[in-house]
C-alpha positions, -999 to +999 in steps of 0.1 A: +000+000+000+027+024-009+011+042-038+024+067-063+042+099-056+022+131-055+028+146-089-002+169-093+001+205-086-036+205-077-041+187-044-074+171-034-099+195-021-096+197+017-122+182+039-148+208+050-171+194+076-160+182+110-171+146+100-150+149+068-120+161+087-124+133+112-125+106+085-096+122+066-074+121+097-085+086+105-075+075+070-042+092+073-035+076+107-043+041+095-016+015+092+005+017+060-012+048+048+013+076+041+008+108+021+011+092-013-013+063-004-037+087+012-038+108-020-042+077-042-071+064-021-089+097-022-084+099-060-097+064-065-127+065-040-136+102-039-140+107-002-121+096+030-152+078+041-154+057+010-116+051+012-119+038+048-146+014+037-124+001+009-092-002+030-096-038+040-102-049+004-072-028-007-051-044+020-061-079+010-052-072-026-017-062-013-014-094+007-023-080+041-051-100+059-073-089+088-066-053+082-084-027+103-084+011+099-072+033+127-098+031+156-122+061+159-112+065+195-076+071+186-085+100+162-110+114+187-083+115+213-059+133+189-085+160+182-091+164+219-053+167+226-050+193+198-078+214+213-062+211+247-029+224+233-047+251+213-032+237+181-050+238+147-051+210+121-045+223+086-050+200+056-034+204+022-056+227+002-067+248+032-059+285+028-035+283+058-015+255+044+021+267+034+020+273-004+056+263-011+053+231+010+024+220-012+047+219-043+070+190-031+062+155-042+057+140-007+040+170+010+023+163+043-014+157+040-020+176+072-001+197+098-008+205+134+001+242+139+006+259+173+012+296+174+009+324+148-004+306+118+001+336+096+038+330+096+032+300+073+025+324+045+057+344+048+088+340+026+110+316+045+146+306+049+159+275+068+189+276+090+204+243+101+237+231+115+256+213+142+241+205+176+276+210+192+281+244+175+313+262+181+315+298+194+321+311+160+292+291+145+269+303+173+278+339+166+274+335+129+240+318+133+227+346+156+239+373+132+225+357+101+191+349+117+188+384+130+197+401+097+176+377+076+146+383+099+151+421+097+152+417+059+117+402+060+124+364+060+108+340+085+136+318+098+127+280+099+146+253+118+142+221+137+142+231+174+173+210+180+201+221+203+230+242+188+225+261+156+187+254+155+181+268+189+202+299+183+185+306+150+151+304+165+160+326+195+176+352+173+145+354+150+118+354+177+113+392+172+108+389+134+093+355+130+104+319+133+089+285+126+100+253+144+093+220+126+091+192+151+099+155+146+073+144+172+039+157+181+036+195+181+028+192+219+060+172+226+092+192+233+124+176+222+150+181+235+137+190+269+163+217+274+146+237+247+112+238+266+115+275+274+124+284+238+096+263+225+071+281+248+083+315+235+080+302+199+044+292+205+037+327+218+052+348+190+063+323+164+049+290+151+055+253+158+043+227+134+044+189+128+028+163+106+030+137+134+001+128+157-004+148+189+016+133+218+040+113+196+075+110+211+101+115+183+121+085+172+151+083+149+130+076+118+110+108+123+138+132+118+145+126+081+107+131+075+109+163+095+139+175+074+120+173+042+093+196+056+120+221+067+134+223+032+100+221+016+087+252+034+115+275+023+132+293-006+167+283+006+185+262+032+215+278+048+239+254+065+261+271+092+281+242+106+278+205+097+300+174+099+306+153+068+278+130+079+250+149+096+213+155+095+219+190+081+233+175+049+201+154+046+181+186+047+205+201+021+200+171-002+162+173+003+164+210-007+183+202-039+157+175-048+129+200-041+144+227-063+154+249-034+186+269-031+214+255-009+238+278+008+266+272+033+289+291+056+326+281+050+347+269+079+383+261+088+395+229+070+408+214+102+374+218+120+353+187+116+322+207+122+328+226+090+335+196+068+300+193+056+297+230+047+330+230+028+319+199+009+286+217-001+305+247-013+329+225-032+299+209-049+283+242-059+264+255-029+263+293-026+290+306-002+275+327+026+295+354+044+265+373+057+228+380+051+237+401+020+249+370+002+215+354+008+193+384-001+214+390-033+208+354-044+171+353-035+159+389-037+146+410-009+111+401+005+087+426+018+096+439+053+080+418+080+055+434+104+070+437+139+050+421+168+037+445+195+058+430+222+094+418+220+103+386+239+130+388+264+156+360+260+162+338+291+198+343+301+213+316+322+220+326+358+257+329+365+271+300+384+285+304+419+321+315+423+331+282+439+330+252+415+332+215+422+354+192+402+324+181+382+315+217+374+351+224+364+352+194+341+319+206+326+333+240+320+364+225+303+341+206+280+320+236+272+351+257+264+365+230+241+332+226+223+331+263+215+367+265+202+379+253+168+410+258+147+400+293+139+411+317+167+385+338+185+389+366+211+390+355+247+365+381+258+341+368+231+344+333+244+337+344+279+305+362+267+294+331+248+299+310+279+278+333+302+304+325+330+322+350+352+357+359+338+372+349+372+360+313+366+370+310+330+406+323+334+418+293+356+401+269+332+419+284+302+452+281+320+445+244+328+436+236+292+466+256+279+490+236+302+474+204+290+481+214+254+444+213+245+441+250+235+465+275+220+469+311+230+475+333+199+489+369+198+463+396+204+443+377+231+430+351+206+423+314+215+420+283+193+417+246+199+448+225+194+446+201+164 
């Protein structure tokens, strides 16, 4: 029951009545029914109700006996959970369904949306990258997201730690969309709960998965195709040679989107994927101007009435345990790469008192794990 790919530029008419929407979601949630199969069944049988009646016979023809459609109680519970979360279910063909997303071959049949649904109609750019982003990568992400938001683009990412989280946070004031791998009411990773809450207030979270679904590994590639499908271009800031960010970039190429990448130091493994993309023809990005010159300037975005205040970590106490010191060492090393950065910039990125960072830098320098360059610059030993 795999069905054909979605090739038509005219999607099926969206369900209109509550009963139609219930049956459409029940068909979509039935076993072995994905977007392509859903569309084929609707095309063959006319309505979701007729398709549900025909499902057992279709399954038998495919060699599956004793097939049963998704129970009505499961779908009723999903609608109830959506209402409790104040999320909206938007079907392909609805006015609020993202227009660019509808053009990809495997577009989601339906999306749960939580937040400012108007953002789904804005011109969008995706920003993706490493979860263990370096200090330079973090700064570049924040600058790019801020400038692209001010230029009128809505910034899209996947709510992961690292580059995703920084991009969302920087674009909260101008518009950001988080595409989730699990249910739209399930926050993953948990450390981004505060950020996810702020996105729901001033931005938009969306997912094609059922409400309450905990994300698993297989859900992330499916999420990545939505990220790239929503946007005009995907900008990769930092990415290893084998990473989920490159999956998103490949999806973008298959979907006819622009792929852009920020170059990095050849010795930094976190930049290997970006450098490979540039080698293979991706647009090199030095700043937001490179993006806007390639795509054109969208109309300026309307500013929200209230500006969110970012949650800054509380500075740790002056006295640190051995465990805290080891954690600080790891944090410092994760933010440094072969490219030197200023010591004071590193301290600002760490949100740690200078008096605590200085002894840690001395320890790491004596261990030969970091290098101190002229002019107060630091780099990681390679």
